[in-house]
TORVO-896918 format. One record per residue (C-alpha): residue number from 0; x, y, z. Coordinates in steps of 0.25 Angstrom, whole numbers, m for minus. Layout:
REM residues N
+-----+-------+-------+-------+
:   k :    px :    py :    pz :
+-----+-------+-------+-------+
: NUM :     X :     Y :     Z :
...
+-----+-------+-------+-------+
END
This chain:
REM residues 610
+-----+-------+-------+-------+
:   k :    px :    py :    pz :
+-----+-------+-------+-------+
:   0 :   294 :   m31 :   207 :
:   1 :   307 :   m31 :   200 :
:   2 :   308 :   m25 :   186 :
:   3 :   317 :   m16 :   178 :
:   4 :   304 :    m8 :   175 :
:   5 :   288 :   m10 :   174 :
:   6 :   279 :    m4 :   165 :
:   7 :   264 :    m7 :   169 :
:   8 :   258 :    m4 :   157 :
:   9 :   265 :   m14 :   151 :
:  10 :   260 :   m25 :   160 :
:  11 :   246 :   m22 :   155 :
:  12 :   249 :   m29 :   142 :
:  13 :   258 :   m39 :   148 :
:  14 :   255 :   m54 :   143 :
:  15 :   248 :   m57 :   155 :
:  16 :   232 :   m58 :   156 :
:  17 :   231 :   m43 :   160 :
:  18 :   239 :   m32 :   167 :
:  19 :   231 :   m32 :   178 :
:  20 :   233 :   m47 :   181 :
:  21 :   249 :   m45 :   180 :
:  22 :   248 :   m31 :   188 :
:  23 :   241 :   m41 :   198 :
:  24 :   251 :   m52 :   198 :
:  25 :   262 :   m43 :   201 :
:  26 :   255 :   m36 :   213 :
:  27 :   251 :   m23 :   206 :
:  28 :   236 :   m25 :   206 :
:  29 :   226 :   m26 :   194 :
:  30 :   224 :   m13 :   191 :
:  31 :   231 :    m1 :   183 :
:  32 :   236 :     5 :   196 :
:  33 :   244 :    m5 :   202 :
:  34 :   245 :    m7 :   217 :
:  35 :   258 :   m10 :   222 :
:  36 :   259 :   m17 :   236 :
:  37 :   275 :   m15 :   236 :
:  38 :   285 :   m14 :   226 :
:  39 :   301 :   m15 :   225 :
:  40 :   307 :    m9 :   213 :
:  41 :   321 :   m12 :   210 :
:  42 :   328 :    m9 :   197 :
:  43 :   341 :   m15 :   201 :
:  44 :   355 :    m9 :   198 :
:  45 :   355 :     0 :   186 :
:  46 :   366 :     8 :   177 :
:  47 :   356 :    17 :   171 :
:  48 :   346 :    27 :   175 :
:  49 :   333 :    17 :   176 :
:  50 :   322 :    23 :   187 :
:  51 :   317 :    12 :   195 :
:  52 :   303 :    20 :   195 :
:  53 :   301 :    28 :   182 :
:  54 :   286 :    33 :   182 :
:  55 :   281 :    40 :   170 :
:  56 :   267 :    47 :   170 :
:  57 :   259 :    56 :   160 :
:  58 :   249 :    65 :   167 :
:  59 :   240 :    70 :   157 :
:  60 :   227 :    76 :   162 :
:  61 :   226 :    91 :   167 :
:  62 :   215 :    87 :   176 :
:  63 :   222 :    78 :   185 :
:  64 :   231 :    80 :   197 :
:  65 :   240 :    67 :   196 :
:  66 :   250 :    62 :   205 :
:  67 :   262 :    55 :   198 :
:  68 :   267 :    46 :   211 :
:  69 :   259 :    44 :   224 :
:  70 :   263 :    37 :   235 :
:  71 :   252 :    35 :   246 :
:  72 :   255 :    28 :   259 :
:  73 :   245 :    25 :   269 :
:  74 :   252 :    25 :   281 :
:  75 :   243 :    18 :   291 :
:  76 :   255 :    14 :   299 :
:  77 :   270 :    15 :   296 :
:  78 :   283 :    17 :   304 :
:  79 :   289 :    31 :   306 :
:  80 :   297 :    36 :   294 :
:  81 :   291 :    26 :   284 :
:  82 :   295 :    32 :   271 :
:  83 :   285 :    37 :   259 :
:  84 :   297 :    38 :   251 :
:  85 :   312 :    34 :   253 :
:  86 :   321 :    37 :   242 :
:  87 :   335 :    31 :   245 :
:  88 :   350 :    30 :   239 :
:  89 :   358 :    18 :   244 :
:  90 :   347 :    15 :   252 :
:  91 :   348 :    29 :   260 :
:  92 :   336 :    38 :   260 :
:  93 :   337 :    51 :   251 :
:  94 :   323 :    55 :   251 :
:  95 :   312 :    50 :   260 :
:  96 :   297 :    53 :   262 :
:  97 :   293 :    50 :   277 :
:  98 :   279 :    47 :   281 :
:  99 :   277 :    58 :   291 :
: 100 :   292 :    61 :   294 :
: 101 :   305 :    60 :   289 :
: 102 :   317 :    52 :   294 :
: 103 :   331 :    57 :   291 :
: 104 :   338 :    45 :   296 :
: 105 :   341 :    51 :   310 :
: 106 :   328 :    45 :   317 :
: 107 :   322 :    59 :   318 :
: 108 :   307 :    60 :   315 :
: 109 :   299 :    72 :   312 :
: 110 :   307 :    77 :   301 :
: 111 :   301 :    82 :   287 :
: 112 :   296 :    70 :   279 :
: 113 :   306 :    72 :   267 :
: 114 :   319 :    68 :   270 :
: 115 :   330 :    69 :   259 :
: 116 :   345 :    70 :   259 :
: 117 :   344 :    81 :   249 :
: 118 :   332 :    89 :   242 :
: 119 :   336 :    97 :   231 :
: 120 :   325 :   105 :   224 :
: 121 :   328 :   110 :   212 :
: 122 :   322 :   121 :   203 :
: 123 :   324 :   123 :   188 :
: 124 :   336 :   134 :   193 :
: 125 :   342 :   124 :   202 :
: 126 :   341 :   119 :   217 :
: 127 :   332 :   127 :   225 :
: 128 :   329 :   119 :   238 :
: 129 :   340 :   109 :   242 :
: 130 :   339 :   102 :   255 :
: 131 :   352 :    94 :   260 :
: 132 :   351 :    81 :   269 :
: 133 :   360 :    77 :   280 :
: 134 :   374 :    81 :   280 :
: 135 :   384 :    93 :   281 :
: 136 :   376 :   101 :   269 :
: 137 :   361 :    98 :   274 :
: 138 :   353 :   110 :   273 :
: 139 :   344 :   118 :   264 :
: 140 :   347 :   126 :   251 :
: 141 :   336 :   134 :   244 :
: 142 :   339 :   142 :   231 :
: 143 :   345 :   141 :   218 :
: 144 :   361 :   139 :   218 :
: 145 :   362 :   150 :   207 :
: 146 :   352 :   161 :   211 :
: 147 :   354 :   159 :   226 :
: 148 :   350 :   148 :   238 :
: 149 :   348 :   147 :   253 :
: 150 :   357 :   136 :   259 :
: 151 :   354 :   132 :   272 :
: 152 :   365 :   121 :   279 :
: 153 :   369 :   117 :   292 :
: 154 :   378 :   128 :   295 :
: 155 :   369 :   140 :   291 :
: 156 :   364 :   145 :   277 :
: 157 :   369 :   150 :   266 :
: 158 :   361 :   162 :   255 :
: 159 :   367 :   162 :   241 :
: 160 :   362 :   172 :   231 :
: 161 :   369 :   177 :   219 :
: 162 :   376 :   187 :   226 :
: 163 :   382 :   178 :   235 :
: 164 :   380 :   169 :   247 :
: 165 :   379 :   172 :   262 :
: 166 :   379 :   162 :   275 :
: 167 :   372 :   162 :   288 :
: 168 :   374 :   152 :   298 :
: 169 :   369 :   149 :   313 :
: 170 :   381 :   148 :   321 :
: 171 :   376 :   145 :   334 :
: 172 :   362 :   146 :   342 :
: 173 :   358 :   160 :   339 :
: 174 :   370 :   164 :   330 :
: 175 :   367 :   166 :   315 :
: 176 :   379 :   171 :   307 :
: 177 :   381 :   175 :   293 :
: 178 :   395 :   170 :   288 :
: 179 :   402 :   165 :   275 :
: 180 :   417 :   159 :   279 :
: 181 :   426 :   171 :   278 :
: 182 :   417 :   180 :   271 :
: 183 :   413 :   193 :   277 :
: 184 :   397 :   194 :   279 :
: 185 :   389 :   206 :   277 :
: 186 :   373 :   206 :   283 :
: 187 :   365 :   218 :   276 :
: 188 :   350 :   223 :   282 :
: 189 :   345 :   232 :   270 :
: 190 :   336 :   244 :   274 :
: 191 :   333 :   247 :   258 :
: 192 :   337 :   241 :   245 :
: 193 :   333 :   239 :   231 :
: 194 :   333 :   225 :   224 :
: 195 :   346 :   227 :   218 :
: 196 :   352 :   231 :   231 :
: 197 :   358 :   244 :   226 :
: 198 :   350 :   254 :   233 :
: 199 :   350 :   250 :   248 :
: 200 :   351 :   253 :   263 :
: 201 :   356 :   243 :   272 :
: 202 :   365 :   239 :   284 :
: 203 :   375 :   228 :   285 :
: 204 :   384 :   219 :   294 :
: 205 :   396 :   217 :   287 :
: 206 :   411 :   211 :   289 :
: 207 :   420 :   219 :   279 :
: 208 :   435 :   218 :   278 :
: 209 :   435 :   212 :   291 :
: 210 :   425 :   224 :   298 :
: 211 :   412 :   222 :   303 :
: 212 :   402 :   232 :   299 :
: 213 :   389 :   236 :   302 :
: 214 :   383 :   248 :   296 :
: 215 :   373 :   252 :   284 :
: 216 :   376 :   255 :   270 :
: 217 :   368 :   260 :   257 :
: 218 :   369 :   260 :   240 :
: 219 :   361 :   267 :   231 :
: 220 :   349 :   275 :   235 :
: 221 :   351 :   270 :   249 :
: 222 :   354 :   278 :   260 :
: 223 :   365 :   278 :   271 :
: 224 :   358 :   274 :   285 :
: 225 :   364 :   275 :   299 :
: 226 :   368 :   264 :   308 :
: 227 :   361 :   262 :   322 :
: 228 :   365 :   253 :   334 :
: 229 :   355 :   249 :   344 :
: 230 :   354 :   244 :   357 :
: 231 :   340 :   241 :   363 :
: 232 :   332 :   249 :   352 :
: 233 :   341 :   260 :   353 :
: 234 :   352 :   266 :   343 :
: 235 :   365 :   267 :   351 :
: 236 :   374 :   272 :   339 :
: 237 :   370 :   277 :   326 :
: 238 :   379 :   279 :   314 :
: 239 :   373 :   288 :   303 :
: 240 :   376 :   287 :   288 :
: 241 :   384 :   300 :   291 :
: 242 :   394 :   291 :   299 :
: 243 :   389 :   300 :   312 :
: 244 :   389 :   290 :   324 :
: 245 :   378 :   294 :   336 :
: 246 :   379 :   286 :   348 :
: 247 :   366 :   284 :   357 :
: 248 :   373 :   282 :   370 :
: 249 :   387 :   281 :   376 :
: 250 :   399 :   277 :   369 :
: 251 :   407 :   269 :   380 :
: 252 :   421 :   263 :   377 :
: 253 :   424 :   254 :   389 :
: 254 :   438 :   250 :   386 :
: 255 :   450 :   254 :   377 :
: 256 :   447 :   252 :   363 :
: 257 :   458 :   252 :   351 :
: 258 :   461 :   246 :   337 :
: 259 :   475 :   250 :   337 :
: 260 :   475 :   256 :   325 :
: 261 :   480 :   269 :   319 :
: 262 :   466 :   273 :   319 :
: 263 :   460 :   270 :   332 :
: 264 :   449 :   273 :   341 :
: 265 :   454 :   271 :   356 :
: 266 :   443 :   271 :   367 :
: 267 :   442 :   268 :   382 :
: 268 :   454 :   265 :   391 :
: 269 :   468 :   260 :   391 :
: 270 :   481 :   261 :   399 :
: 271 :   482 :   275 :   398 :
: 272 :   468 :   279 :   400 :
: 273 :   455 :   283 :   396 :
: 274 :   454 :   289 :   382 :
: 275 :   447 :   288 :   369 :
: 276 :   454 :   290 :   354 :
: 277 :   453 :   288 :   340 :
: 278 :   459 :   290 :   327 :
: 279 :   473 :   288 :   332 :
: 280 :   485 :   287 :   321 :
: 281 :   498 :   285 :   327 :
: 282 :   501 :   294 :   338 :
: 283 :   490 :   304 :   333 :
: 284 :   477 :   304 :   340 :
: 285 :   467 :   312 :   332 :
: 286 :   456 :   311 :   344 :
: 287 :   461 :   305 :   358 :
: 288 :   455 :   306 :   372 :
: 289 :   462 :   301 :   384 :
: 290 :   476 :   297 :   389 :
: 291 :   484 :   295 :   376 :
: 292 :   498 :   300 :   378 :
: 293 :   503 :   309 :   389 :
: 294 :   492 :   315 :   395 :
: 295 :   483 :   317 :   382 :
: 296 :   468 :   318 :   384 :
: 297 :   463 :   322 :   371 :
: 298 :   471 :   323 :   358 :
: 299 :   463 :   326 :   345 :
: 300 :   473 :   327 :   333 :
: 301 :   471 :   330 :   318 :
: 302 :   477 :   333 :   304 :
: 303 :   478 :   348 :   309 :
: 304 :   480 :   348 :   324 :
: 305 :   479 :   342 :   338 :
: 306 :   470 :   344 :   351 :
: 307 :   478 :   338 :   363 :
: 308 :   472 :   338 :   377 :
: 309 :   483 :   335 :   386 :
: 310 :   483 :   337 :   401 :
: 311 :   477 :   351 :   403 :
: 312 :   479 :   356 :   388 :
: 313 :   473 :   355 :   375 :
: 314 :   482 :   357 :   363 :
: 315 :   478 :   360 :   350 :
: 316 :   486 :   360 :   337 :
: 317 :   499 :   351 :   333 :
: 318 :   509 :   346 :   343 :
: 319 :   519 :   358 :   340 :
: 320 :   508 :   369 :   341 :
: 321 :   498 :   367 :   351 :
: 322 :   487 :   377 :   355 :
: 323 :   483 :   372 :   370 :
: 324 :   472 :   375 :   379 :
: 325 :   478 :   372 :   392 :
: 326 :   473 :   373 :   406 :
: 327 :   483 :   381 :   414 :
: 328 :   476 :   381 :   427 :
: 329 :   463 :   377 :   433 :
: 330 :   452 :   386 :   425 :
: 331 :   463 :   392 :   415 :
: 332 :   463 :   386 :   401 :
: 333 :   473 :   391 :   391 :
: 334 :   475 :   394 :   377 :
: 335 :   492 :   391 :   375 :
: 336 :   501 :   388 :   363 :
: 337 :   515 :   389 :   369 :
: 338 :   520 :   404 :   363 :
: 339 :   509 :   406 :   352 :
: 340 :   499 :   416 :   355 :
: 341 :   483 :   409 :   355 :
: 342 :   470 :   413 :   351 :
: 343 :   456 :   409 :   356 :
: 344 :   445 :   410 :   346 :
: 345 :   430 :   408 :   351 :
: 346 :   420 :   410 :   339 :
: 347 :   407 :   415 :   338 :
: 348 :   405 :   410 :   323 :
: 349 :   413 :   402 :   314 :
: 350 :   410 :   398 :   300 :
: 351 :   423 :   398 :   294 :
: 352 :   438 :   403 :   295 :
: 353 :   434 :   416 :   288 :
: 354 :   419 :   419 :   296 :
: 355 :   418 :   419 :   310 :
: 356 :   417 :   427 :   324 :
: 357 :   427 :   423 :   335 :
: 358 :   432 :   429 :   349 :
: 359 :   448 :   428 :   348 :
: 360 :   456 :   428 :   360 :
: 361 :   471 :   430 :   356 :
: 362 :   485 :   433 :   361 :
: 363 :   498 :   436 :   355 :
: 364 :   512 :   433 :   359 :
: 365 :   515 :   448 :   361 :
: 366 :   504 :   446 :   371 :
: 367 :   492 :   453 :   365 :
: 368 :   478 :   447 :   369 :
: 369 :   465 :   449 :   361 :
: 370 :   450 :   446 :   362 :
: 371 :   445 :   448 :   348 :
: 372 :   431 :   446 :   343 :
: 373 :   433 :   444 :   328 :
: 374 :   427 :   437 :   316 :
: 375 :   429 :   436 :   300 :
: 376 :   420 :   435 :   288 :
: 377 :   406 :   434 :   293 :
: 378 :   410 :   436 :   307 :
: 379 :   418 :   448 :   306 :
: 380 :   410 :   458 :   310 :
: 381 :   402 :   461 :   325 :
: 382 :   412 :   455 :   333 :
: 383 :   410 :   461 :   347 :
: 384 :   418 :   457 :   359 :
: 385 :   410 :   457 :   372 :
: 386 :   416 :   456 :   386 :
: 387 :   406 :   450 :   397 :
: 388 :   405 :   447 :   411 :
: 389 :   392 :   440 :   417 :
: 390 :   387 :   439 :   403 :
: 391 :   387 :   455 :   401 :
: 392 :   394 :   461 :   391 :
: 393 :   403 :   472 :   398 :
: 394 :   412 :   475 :   386 :
: 395 :   409 :   475 :   371 :
: 396 :   419 :   478 :   360 :
: 397 :   412 :   480 :   347 :
: 398 :   416 :   475 :   333 :
: 399 :   413 :   485 :   323 :
: 400 :   413 :   498 :   332 :
: 401 :   424 :   493 :   341 :
: 402 :   417 :   500 :   352 :
: 403 :   419 :   495 :   367 :
: 404 :   406 :   494 :   375 :
: 405 :   405 :   492 :   390 :
: 406 :   394 :   488 :   398 :
: 407 :   386 :   502 :   403 :
: 408 :   386 :   494 :   417 :
: 409 :   401 :   489 :   417 :
: 410 :   413 :   497 :   420 :
: 411 :   427 :   495 :   413 :
: 412 :   439 :   498 :   423 :
: 413 :   454 :   499 :   418 :
: 414 :   465 :   503 :   426 :
: 415 :   468 :   504 :   442 :
: 416 :   460 :   514 :   452 :
: 417 :   473 :   521 :   456 :
: 418 :   480 :   522 :   443 :
: 419 :   468 :   527 :   434 :
: 420 :   457 :   518 :   427 :
: 421 :   447 :   517 :   417 :
: 422 :   433 :   515 :   422 :
: 423 :   420 :   515 :   412 :
: 424 :   409 :   515 :   420 :
: 425 :   395 :   520 :   422 :
: 426 :   397 :   520 :   438 :
: 427 :   402 :   531 :   445 :
: 428 :   416 :   527 :   445 :
: 429 :   419 :   528 :   430 :
: 430 :   434 :   532 :   427 :
: 431 :   442 :   535 :   415 :
: 432 :   456 :   535 :   419 :
: 433 :   466 :   543 :   410 :
: 434 :   479 :   544 :   417 :
: 435 :   483 :   541 :   432 :
: 436 :   472 :   549 :   437 :
: 437 :   465 :   556 :   426 :
: 438 :   450 :   553 :   426 :
: 439 :   437 :   552 :   419 :
: 440 :   423 :   550 :   424 :
: 441 :   418 :   549 :   439 :
: 442 :   426 :   546 :   450 :
: 443 :   420 :   546 :   463 :
: 444 :   410 :   557 :   462 :
: 445 :   418 :   565 :   453 :
: 446 :   416 :   566 :   438 :
: 447 :   429 :   570 :   433 :
: 448 :   440 :   570 :   421 :
: 449 :   454 :   573 :   425 :
: 450 :   464 :   575 :   415 :
: 451 :   479 :   576 :   419 :
: 452 :   479 :   574 :   435 :
: 453 :   470 :   572 :   445 :
: 454 :   476 :   583 :   455 :
: 455 :   475 :   598 :   455 :
: 456 :   490 :   599 :   452 :
: 457 :   488 :   593 :   438 :
: 458 :   482 :   599 :   426 :
: 459 :   466 :   592 :   424 :
: 460 :   454 :   594 :   418 :
: 461 :   443 :   589 :   427 :
: 462 :   429 :   589 :   424 :
: 463 :   417 :   586 :   434 :
: 464 :   419 :   583 :   449 :
: 465 :   413 :   587 :   462 :
: 466 :   423 :   594 :   469 :
: 467 :   428 :   610 :   465 :
: 468 :   440 :   603 :   461 :
: 469 :   434 :   598 :   449 :
: 470 :   425 :   608 :   442 :
: 471 :   414 :   601 :   433 :
: 472 :   408 :   603 :   418 :
: 473 :   394 :   602 :   421 :
: 474 :   384 :   599 :   408 :
: 475 :   369 :   605 :   407 :
: 476 :   360 :   602 :   396 :
: 477 :   364 :   615 :   391 :
: 478 :   379 :   618 :   394 :
: 479 :   392 :   613 :   401 :
: 480 :   397 :   621 :   413 :
: 481 :   409 :   622 :   421 :
: 482 :   404 :   620 :   435 :
: 483 :   410 :   621 :   448 :
: 484 :   411 :   606 :   456 :
: 485 :   397 :   610 :   464 :
: 486 :   390 :   614 :   453 :
: 487 :   389 :   628 :   459 :
: 488 :   393 :   636 :   448 :
: 489 :   401 :   637 :   434 :
: 490 :   416 :   633 :   437 :
: 491 :   427 :   642 :   434 :
: 492 :   435 :   642 :   421 :
: 493 :   449 :   646 :   425 :
: 494 :   453 :   653 :   411 :
: 495 :   440 :   665 :   413 :
: 496 :   432 :   662 :   425 :
: 497 :   421 :   662 :   414 :
: 498 :   409 :   652 :   414 :
: 499 :   405 :   643 :   403 :
: 500 :   390 :   639 :   402 :
: 501 :   387 :   640 :   388 :
: 502 :   388 :   631 :   376 :
: 503 :   400 :   633 :   367 :
: 504 :   399 :   627 :   354 :
: 505 :   407 :   629 :   342 :
: 506 :   399 :   620 :   332 :
: 507 :   389 :   626 :   323 :
: 508 :   375 :   617 :   324 :
: 509 :   366 :   617 :   312 :
: 510 :   352 :   620 :   315 :
: 511 :   342 :   616 :   304 :
: 512 :   332 :   626 :   298 :
: 513 :   318 :   624 :   301 :
: 514 :   306 :   632 :   303 :
: 515 :   310 :   631 :   318 :
: 516 :   324 :   629 :   322 :
: 517 :   328 :   623 :   336 :
: 518 :   340 :   629 :   342 :
: 519 :   347 :   623 :   353 :
: 520 :   357 :   631 :   361 :
: 521 :   363 :   618 :   368 :
: 522 :   368 :   612 :   354 :
: 523 :   378 :   622 :   351 :
: 524 :   380 :   638 :   348 :
: 525 :   381 :   638 :   334 :
: 526 :   369 :   636 :   326 :
: 527 :   368 :   637 :   309 :
: 528 :   355 :   637 :   303 :
: 529 :   353 :   639 :   287 :
: 530 :   339 :   645 :   286 :
: 531 :   330 :   640 :   276 :
: 532 :   319 :   649 :   281 :
: 533 :   313 :   658 :   290 :
: 534 :   313 :   647 :   302 :
: 535 :   312 :   650 :   317 :
: 536 :   325 :   649 :   326 :
: 537 :   320 :   643 :   339 :
: 538 :   324 :   648 :   353 :
: 539 :   337 :   640 :   358 :
: 540 :   335 :   629 :   367 :
: 541 :   345 :   626 :   378 :
: 542 :   348 :   641 :   380 :
: 543 :   359 :   644 :   390 :
: 544 :   360 :   659 :   395 :
: 545 :   373 :   664 :   386 :
: 546 :   373 :   654 :   375 :
: 547 :   374 :   659 :   362 :
: 548 :   370 :   654 :   349 :
: 549 :   376 :   657 :   335 :
: 550 :   366 :   657 :   323 :
: 551 :   372 :   654 :   309 :
: 552 :   360 :   657 :   300 :
: 553 :   362 :   653 :   284 :
: 554 :   351 :   658 :   273 :
: 555 :   349 :   646 :   264 :
: 556 :   350 :   647 :   249 :
: 557 :   337 :   656 :   248 :
: 558 :   339 :   666 :   259 :
: 559 :   330 :   676 :   265 :
: 560 :   328 :   666 :   278 :
: 561 :   325 :   674 :   290 :
: 562 :   324 :   665 :   302 :
: 563 :   315 :   668 :   315 :
: 564 :   321 :   669 :   329 :
: 565 :   314 :   663 :   339 :
: 566 :   309 :   672 :   352 :
: 567 :   322 :   670 :   361 :
: 568 :   331 :   677 :   350 :
: 569 :   334 :   690 :   352 :
: 570 :   339 :   702 :   345 :
: 571 :   342 :   715 :   352 :
: 572 :   351 :   727 :   351 :
: 573 :   360 :   727 :   341 :
: 574 :   356 :   714 :   335 :
: 575 :   341 :   718 :   337 :
: 576 :   340 :   715 :   322 :
: 577 :   347 :   705 :   315 :
: 578 :   343 :   703 :   300 :
: 579 :   349 :   689 :   294 :
: 580 :   355 :   688 :   280 :
: 581 :   345 :   684 :   269 :
: 582 :   354 :   680 :   258 :
: 583 :   354 :   666 :   254 :
: 584 :   367 :   658 :   263 :
: 585 :   370 :   670 :   270 :
: 586 :   374 :   667 :   284 :
: 587 :   371 :   676 :   297 :
: 588 :   377 :   673 :   312 :
: 589 :   369 :   678 :   324 :
: 590 :   371 :   674 :   339 :
: 591 :   362 :   673 :   351 :
: 592 :   365 :   673 :   365 :
: 593 :   356 :   667 :   376 :
: 594 :   351 :   676 :   387 :
: 595 :   344 :   666 :   397 :
: 596 :   338 :   679 :   406 :
: 597 :   330 :   684 :   393 :
: 598 :   330 :   669 :   388 :
: 599 :   334 :   676 :   374 :
: 600 :   345 :   673 :   364 :
: 601 :   350 :   687 :   360 :
: 602 :   358 :   690 :   347 :
: 603 :   370 :   693 :   350 :
: 604 :   378 :   692 :   336 :
: 605 :   374 :   694 :   321 :
: 606 :   382 :   692 :   308 :
: 607 :   375 :   695 :   296 :
: 608 :   376 :   685 :   283 :
: 609 :   390 :   681 :   278 :
+-----+-------+-------+-------+
END
């Protein structure tokens, strides 16, 4: 059938005997629903938009499920690639629906049943799904151009949103890449974030200013996090949020490393030997280990000084004034600074330069050397110096009392045997040498003290000894006696040949008044008592024949005090009756001598109140 247009409703009112008759004549059947066995529709060449098929239908029944266009092919038998629909432009298929499978012109089968050079599914806001056909730009594009989209092509895929775009590619088998021509790329993995990405914690891989970085970062309420590098599930390197790096194993630098800049890290080995260095600026090496320069092995420099280990020495300070530790010989370490006096300090405590305890070993250019336990501020007191051997303190120098205390089991020897020496010891050979042969202490079996010579031709004062040449002063519990060396008798005193055997004490000893007043004759021979009542003056203890006791008795402010003399006090002869003063504050003096034969203290003198 060839026509510009055909309106089947008008056929019904045609001048023919009936519409059914007309439809039958043109092969459409006699019913209201025509049946086509085949139809070719050609509108010819047109210069205005005149659709070849323009079908209008109105659906007006909510209870009916309508079908606007239906093509039902009963495929009893058909060739492969038979088309249900084939839409062409210039005889070239643009879209076709194939029965069972689709043919894209390459002879391939088992492909999707819909073929199109371009599928563009659009929404109200723009393209939402675009599928390109063959050619350089074939691929899939999903999303809206304005709000963002995913574009998948032959070279990879691109994700675009309002913030920008990011491209990914498969560069080769098992190689996936993020790239965008010359633009530096960043990949981020978030630990936490909010919807506005204002508060977050994240890790990153990025290129920045031609530097590749691996790190963590935060913003807003996010916290700084550590970075760990692992192998086989084990952390090998941890960089804390504070910047501290901790290695989980050894750090091995197999070869020489340098960046040839003013700030370098050098490690490994070069032509001058093994070394490690860092922080180089010109010829100043803040930290350097190894062979760099003439025989230098350790070189640490800073703004205030230098530590340089060279050969057998370590130098501290500047190049013009170095304090050096030097190995002068095997087993010998010295502190040297040319002609300058040196001090070595060993600290016990150190809070700051004003609060410390320390030991200072010092020297002066004049040749004085000191060892001093010193302190300042909170460490100013209690700094004692001890000298030890075998872990035992042998000599102690006290800080506050300035006492020097020696180990009681040790000896202190000063000087030589033949010229006189000082030996302080608890042994039998303790000696004190005060000139060429003056001695004090024990020498051999003689306890002696020489003054002014060592033979009988020179004046001397000698105490002790076991020979007749050296009379002894012997002390008992009650007296000090000059005795012959063999202790057979008292030794003579050259001036009077008299024997001194009693205590002579010029000090007045006060005895406190009481109901009974104890008297010890060994404590002195002058006794003062202020009488506060009529108490008993007891018999003296430690009595020695011939010993004299002198009592000075004072009445108190009341007076009329009459003491009772104990049983061994005797009043005979002219002093058979002794009447003491009774007036207030009066003083009487009365003396007694002890007679060991009678065991009595006889009154030998009485001076009444003064």
